[in-house]
N, C-alpha and C positions, 0 to 999 in steps of 0.2 A: 856763110852767115845765114842765108835763107833757110837752110836745113836746120840749123840750131834754133832759129826763131820758131820754126814749126814744132821742133821737139819741145821747146819751152812751153809753147801753147798747149801741146798734148799733155805734158806733165802737169801743168797748172789746171787743166780741165779735170784731170783725174783726181788731183788733190782737193779741188773744189767740191767735187761730188762726195768725197769722203767727209770733208769738213761740214757740209750741209746736211748730213744724215740726221743729226739731232737738232731740231729747230729750237728746242728749249735751251740746249747748251749754247747755241749761237746767241740767243737773246741774253742769257746770263753773261756771256763773254763780252758782248757789246755794252751792257749795263756797267760791268766792272771797269771797262776801258773809259767810258765817259765819266764815271764817278771819279776815277783817278785823275782824269784830265781836269774836271771841274773843281776838285778839292784844292789842287795847287793854285788854280786861278783865284779861288776864293781866299786862300791864305795870303797871296801877294796883295790882293785888294785890301784885306783887313790891315795888313802890315803897312801899306802905303797910305792908308787913309789918315794915319796919325802923323805922318812926316811928308815933307815936300818931295824928297827923293831918298833913295836907299843907296849908300856908297857911291853917290854921284849919278845914279841912274834913275830916270823917271819911271813911273808905273808902266807906261806903254813900251818903254825901251826894254824893261825886264820881260814883259809879255812877248815882245818881238824875239828876244833871246830864247824864251821858252818855246815859242812857236817854231823857231829854227831847229831847236833840239828835237821837237816832235817830228818835224818834217824829215830830218835825217834818220832818226830812229825808226820811224814807221816805214820809210822806203826800204831800209835794210831788212826789216822784218818781213815785208811783203815779198821781196825778191829772193831773200836768202833763207827762207823758212826750212828748206831741206836740210840745212846744217843741224837743226834741232832733232832730226830723225837719223842722223848719221851713226850714232852709237849702235843702233839696232842692226845696221848693216855689218858693222865690224864684229860684234859678238856672235851674230847668227851665222856668219860665213857668207852671207849674200853679197858681200863686197867682192868676193872672188868672181861671181857672175858678172857684176857690173864692170869690173876691170877689163874683162875680155870683150865687152861690147864695143862696136865701132863708133864710140862716142868718147870724147875727151873726158876722163874720169873726174877731173876737177870741176868741169862744167856740170856734170851730172850731180855731184855732191853739193854744189853751191846753188844751182838753179833747177833743182829737180821738182819744182812745183811752187807757184806763187800762193800766197795766202790772201784771198780777197776779203776775209773778215776784218782786216785792218783798213780797208778802203773807206768806210764811213768816218773813222777817226782821222784818216789822211785828209779828207775833204774839209772836215771841221778845222783841222790844224792849218790847212792852207788858207782857208777863209779868214781865220784869226790872224794869220801872218800878213795877209794883204790889208786887213783892217788896221792892225797895229802899225803897219808901214805908213799908212796915210796919217794916222794919229800922231806919229813922231815927226811928221813933216816931209816924209819921202826922202829921196836922194837923187843926185844927178845920174846921168846915164853911165858914167864911168864907175860910180859906186855900185850900181846895179850889176854891171858886167863883172866887176870884181867879186861881188857877192855870189853870183851864179857860179863863177869859176871856183870859188872857195867851197861852195856846196858840193860841186863835182869832186873836188879834192877830198872833202870830208867823206863822201861815199866811197872813194878809193881806199881811204884809211879804214873805214868800216869793213870793206871787202877784205882787206889785208888781215884785220882782226879775226874774221871768220875763217880765213885760210889757216891762221895760226891754230884756231880751235880744231879744225880738221886734222892738222898735223899732230896735235896733242892727242886727239882721239885715236889715231893710228898707233901711236907709241904707248899709250896708257889705257886705251879703251874708255877714257873719261871725257865726256863731252858736256854734260849738263852743268857741272860746277864751273867749267871754263866759260860757258855761255853766260851763266848768271853773274860771274865775276865781271865779264865784259859789260853786261847790262848795268850792273851796279856802278861801275866806273863811269860809263857814259852818262848815267843819270846825274852825276855831279855837274854836268854841263847844263842842267835846267836853269841854273843861275850863272851870271858871268863869273869867270874864274877869278876875277879881281876881288870877289867877295872873300876868297880864301886867303889866309895868311901865308907868309913864307915859312918853310920851303915848299909847302903843299902847292901853292900857286905855280911855282916853276915846274914841279914834278908833273902836274896834270896839264901843263901846257906843252912842254917839250919832250919829256920822257914818255909819259902816257898822254898822247896829244889830244886830250879832250878839249882844251882851249882852242887849239888850232882847228878842230872839227866844228865847233859850235860858236864860241865867243868871237873868234876872228872874223867869220863872215858877217856877224851882226855889227861888229865895230866898223867894217867896211861901209855899211849903210849909215852908221852914225858919223862917219868921217873922221874917226879917231885912230884908225889902223895905219901904222907907219909902213912905208913902201918896202923896207927891208924885211918886215915881218911877213909880207905877202910872199916874197921869194923864199923865205925860210919855210913857210907853209907848204909850198909846192915841193921843196926839197925833201921835207919830212914825209910827205905823201909818197913820193917816188921811192925813198929809202925804205919805208915800211912795206910797200908792195914788193920790192926786190927781196927783202929779207923773208917775207912771207912765202914767196915762191920758192926760195932756197930751202926754207924749212919744210915745205911740202915735198920737194924732191928728196930731201934727206929722209923724211918719214916714210914715203912710199917705197923707197929702196929697202927699208927695214920692216916692211909689212909682213907679218906672218899669218897665213891663213888660219882661220878658226878650225878648219877641218884637217890641218896638217899636224 
């Protein structure tokens, strides 16, 4: 474990040096991130200013869901940024070199370098999460523990999604479209899934578990999440990771070198 933590640190240091080469690009990136963040906040504020609640949710409850979405999404982007570079390894043949290195290949392709450019947005999202938590009246200790556990489960599902992307990348050399499809689907969790009509609500809750990832943790804080749904959430997280690992094994066995 210590060896892999050191490797992750070295990978992240290298990717940070590359990412900070263009200061102007960094500034534009952060401005775009904060504008996107602020525009959604402003939209919800305008919408809620004319009504007392939206589909049974108060303004700050919706902001709490949005902050939960940002927390999960940004943590995944920070730690799993190497997946976005995976296609170049496959099409260039550099994957051959990485496969024979004394490092677990899946670790290298998932955690090959953190992206610190998302840290400012992470801190803002976390601050807004804490602020909205107190604005909705907080929660008891059991609700907080369940919330943290469901956030960990959401990150496990996000990790499984990225492993699926790697598997698709090996089989088809296509990564970018798969990643953007994942990002578009997860962005549906910016608002509670109960906002959507059936059967969309059921699909993005249990088949594509966006609701399990984002809405369920928030509902644990609101005190509206049923105990059986908590068990279903962990079962779905375990199942997704199991299937993702099986898909990775299937794909890696069928990998054909770009140089062969």
